[in-house]
N, C-alpha and C positions, 0 to 999 in steps of 0.2 A: 637535767630537766630541759625540755624543749622550750627555749625562751621565745621562739617565734610565735608560739601560741599562748604566751603569757605576757602580753604588753602591760606595762604599769599604768598607762593612761591612754584614753581615747579622745580624739578631737572629732566631734560630729558637726556637720555643716549642712545647712539647708540647701546651699548651692550644689552640694554633691548628691542630692536626691535624684535618682535616675528618672523619676516621673516629673521633674521640674519643667521640661519642655511642654508637657501636656496640661499645664495649669496656669491660670492667670493670677491666682491668689491661693494661699495655703494657710492651714493652721496646724499641720503636722508634716514631718519629713522623715524619710528613711535613708539610712546609709548602709550600703552593703560593705561589710568588712573585708579587707584584702585577704585576711586569714582568719580562721575560726579562733575564738577565744575559748580556751578549754579550762574547766575546773575552777572557774572564778568563784570566790566565796562571798565577797562584798563589793558593792559599788559605792563610791563617794562622789557627789557632785562638787567639783572644784570651782567651776566658773560657768556663767551663762551670760552671753552678750546678745541683747535683743534690741533692735532699733524700734523706737516708739513712733511709728509712722501711722497712727490712727487718728480719726477725728475724735472730738470730745463726746459725741453721742453715737452709740451703736445704732446701726440701721434697723435694729429690731425694736427700738424704743422711741418711736417718732410720732406717736399718737397721743394727743391730749383729749381726755374725755370730761364732759361736764353735762349738767342737766339744765334745760330751759323749761321752767315750770309755769303754768298759768296762774298759780297763786302760791303763797308761802305755806299753805296748808295742803298742797297737793302731794301725795306720795310719789316718789320717783319710780317710774315704770319705763320699760324700753321705749315707749312712744316719745318720751321727753329726752332721751339720751342724745347728745350731740358730740361731735368730734372735730378738732382741728388737727391736721396731720402734715408732716413733711414727707416728701418722697425720699426713697433711699438715695444715698450719695452716688451710686453707680447707675442710677436710672437713666435709660435712653428713651426719649419720647418718639412717638410716630411723627412723621413729617407734618409740620404745621400745627402740632398740638403744643400749646404753651401754657395751659391752665394747670400749673403745678408749681410747687416750691420745693427745691431739692435740699437735702441735708448737706451742710458744708462746714467749713472751719469757722469757729466762733471764738474770737479773742476774749470777749467779755459777755456777761449775761445780757447786756444791752444789744449786742449783735444777734443773740438768739431771739430776743423779744422782737427785733425788727423783722426777722425771718417769719416768726409766728404771725405777726400782724399782716405781713404780705400773704401768708397762707390763708388767713381768715377773710380776706377781702377779694374784690374782683380780680380774676386771673390767678388767684392763689391755689385754687382747687376746682373740682368739677363735681357737681352733685350726682352725675350719672355714675361715677366711680367711687365717690365717697358719699353714701346716702345718709350719713349722719352729719354732713356738713350743711350749715345754714349760712348763707352769704352775709358777712358783716355782723354776725350775732355776738361775737366776743372780741374784745380788745385787750391787749396785754401791755404791761408797763413794768419798768424796773426802777426801784428807788435806790439811789446811791447813798441815801441817809440810813436806811434800814438794811441795805444789801439784800433785799428780798424782791421777788416777783409777785405781781398780783394780776388778776384779770377782772374785767368789767363786762357785764351784759349791756348791750346797747339799746335794747327795747324796753321802755318803761312798762309795757303790758305784761312782762314776764319777770320771773324770779330765777336767780342763777345759783348753782351749787357745783362745787367740785365733785367729781365721781371718783371714788377710791379705786386703787389697783386690785382690790379683792372683791369689788362689787360684782355680784353674780351677773348683772346685765353687761358689765364690761367684760367679764370673763367669757360670756357667751360670744361676744364679738371677736375677742382675741383668739379664742380656741377654735371658733367657727365649727363647733361640733353640732351634728344633728341632734335635736332634742325632741322627745316624744312625750306628750301629755294626754291623759284620757279626756274624752269629750262626752258630755252627758246629753245635750239636747241642741238642736239647731232650729232657729226660726228663719224661714226663707221668705223674703219679701219679693217684690217685683224687680228690684235692681241689686239687692245685696242679700247675703246669707250670713247670719250671726251665730257663732258657735259659743257655747258655754264651756269653759275649761277650768281645770283646777289651778293653773298658773300660767302666766304669759311671760315669765322670765325667759329671755333669749328669743322672743318673738318680735320681729321688727317689721314695720311697714315697708313694703317692697320686696320682702323675702318670699321665696316660694314655700308653700305649705302643702303637705300631702294629707288628704283626708281618707280615712278608711273606717269601715264598720257602720256607715250610715244606711238606714233602711231605704232612703231614696237614692238609688244608684247614681243619679245625675250629680249628686253632691260628693261622690267619691272620686278622687283623682288629685291632680296637682293644680294649685291655683296660686295667685299672687295676693299676698296679704295687703289689704287697703285700710284696715282700722284695727286698733287694739286698745283695750283697757286692762285693768288688773285681772279680770276674770272672763273677758270675752274677746273673740277674734272675728273680724269681718272680711268676707271676700265678695267680689262682684258676682252677681247671679241674675239670670234673666228667666228664672223659672217661676211658675205661679206661686202665690203665697201659700205656705204650708208649714206645719211643724213636724219634723222628722226625728224619730228616736234613734239612738245608737244601740248596737249590740256589740259589746266589747270594742267600742269605737275609740279611735285615737287620732291625734293630729301630730305630724312630724314637721319640724322646720329647721332649716340651716340658715344662720344669719346672712352670711355672704354680703356684708355691709360695706367694707372698706377694701377697695381693689386698686391696683395700678393698671394704667392703660399703656400697654407695651409697644415697643417699636414695630412689632409685626402685627399690630392692631388686635392682639389678643389681650385678655385680662388675667391677672393673677392676684391672689390675696396679698395685701400689704404685709410685709414681714412683721410679725408680732410674737411675743413670748408671754406665756401665762404669768401673771403677777408682776409684769414689768411694763410700765407705761411712761410716757413723757411727763405726766403729772409729777412723778417722783423726782425727775431731773429738775423740774422747775421749783421744787420745794414743797409740793403738796404730798405730804407723806402719809396722811390718814388712809387707812385701808378701805373704808366703807363698811366694815363690819365691827370696828371698835367704836366705843362711845367717844364723840368729840370732846376734847379736854375742857373746853369752855362752855359746854352746853348746859351744865348744871341740871342734867336730867330732863330738860325741857325740849329735847330734839324730837322732831316729828318722826324721823327715821335715821338710823345710822348710815344709810346710803347717802344722806346729805353730808358729805365729808368735808364740811367747813369747820373751822375752829369752834364756832359758836353752835354748830348743829342746825343753823337756820339758813334758809335760802335768802339771797340778797336781791332786792329789786334792781332791775336794770335801768339805764338811762337817766338816773337821778344823782350820779356822782358817787355812788356806793361801790366798793370793790370787794372782791373775794380774795382775802389775803392768804398767801402761802403760810404754812405753819412752821417752815424751816427755810434754810438757805438753798439756793440753786447749786447743783452739782454738775460741773462740766468736766468730769473725769470719766473717761471711757471705762476703765476698770482700775481698782486699787491694786490688784495683784494679778499675776499671770501664773496659772497652775500648770506645772510641767508633769506630764505622765510619760512613763517609759514602758515599752512592751515587755521587757525582759525581767522585770522585778516581781512579777506575780502579784500577790495580794498583800505585799509588805506595807505599802503606803495606801492610806485611805483619805481621799479628798472630800470636798463638799458634795452634797447630794448623793453620798454613798459611792462615789466613783473610785474605783480601785486603780492600782499601779501608780500612785502618786510618787514622784521623784523629789520635787521641791516646790515651794511657793515663793515666787519672785515678786518683791514689792516694786511697783511702778513708781520710781522716785525721780524720773526725768520728765520734763515737759514734752509735749508733742514735738517731734523731729529731733529729739535727743536720743542718746544711746544708753540703754539700761545695762549697768554692769553689776552682776550678782556674783559675790565671792562667797563660796560655801566654806563651812568648817569641816576639816578633815576628821575631827573627832565626833561629828554628828551627822545625821542624815544617811547612815549606812542602810543599804538595801540588800536583803538576803531573805530566803534562799534564791539562788539563781540557777538557770539551766546549766547542765554540764557543758554544753556546746552552744556558743553564741555566734551566729553567722551574719546577723544584721541587727540594726538598732533603730528603733522608731521613737521619735519624740513628738508628743502631742501637746498643744497649748490651748488652754481654756481660760475664760474670763470669770468674773465674780458670779455671773449668772449661769455658769456651767455651759456657756455657749462657746463655739470655736472662736479663738482669738485669731482673726484673719489678718494676714499681712500680704502686701503686694509681692509679686515674684521678684521685684527688684531689691527687696530687703533681705539681707542675709542674717540668719540666726546661727550662732556658734555655741556649742555646749562642750565643756571639757570635763571628763570623768576619770577619776582614779580607780584602779582595780586592785583588790586585795585577794591573794590566793591562800591566805591562812598559813603562809610559810615564814620562817625566820628571815630577816634581811640578809642579803649577800655581804660578805666581808670584802 
């Protein structure tokens, strides 16, 4: 038998990826094998060595959402949604622009609270690029007694509530998807036009809206939204007062609410992932669609994702307590996927080609050593001929687990050909 094409083990190394010179960071790497591996029957992951050189917060989970309501009986709608955010860790600002707070290394929850308070106050953000930001509206604190984070509204004229990660208004901002709703009638005054719609979820002041199907052609087009309630939208208008009916009319809006101001003076959407917000990292785990556990059925709306289901008045010493503890762990596991194993392994979110799940058991700047069991984790069937091997790394949210190009990942794999051992 040709032993050149039947190696018993492979050592795969991210530094050996031929594309390494072309990337500054990576979540996958490919090794071209010196010779083809022929007729392999099973693969066994023996070892994985991964440097844990990440921050505690992924750059896609840096936005904290909350509501600032005029009363404790006001239903949460997009008009009242607010946000405090951190810029991504690799953000590069235009010359002279300093109104931002960048994601960085946090030794303790208190460090993170300090960064959030900086982001919430003067110089911490810019309302031009984060249109859900209100200067100084929220203040954060950490209790070493309870080991929990809380936030406080600063204005006694308003009531404050946590906005859950599954709140439709939050999802509209995170996904930034265009949303179309039917419109029934419009009342046009001398300065504004008011549209009646079925729902204003995902419709935010300052967002562009496109109007179609209005019998008054002057009201068809793209405008900026200047007012919103639960069933009406308002745009600026200089037309004579009138009431115009729609014929199969609709209004389309894209939130485009939270952006970064880039080094080349362009703007781009803040990195965000559906169902993942900074609220969860701070300990605010309620989704915004479940019933708050201490509401006793008296909540105004599940969108008020406070433990009690009730908004808390600002500026009078009351706080919105987190329902659990802060989590400063980037990911609990690293999911390794290999291109050669076909559909044998199935990971989270239905992702195929799973090779192994590696527990992150080392603190930041440590080295994760995963030792596999030879009697488990076999992957088969395999291609008859293997010329290259690709390893991909994902985190708990099925997002790429990014490492800098200075960090080397090594994976060692045993190969079984289904033959008796040599004597």
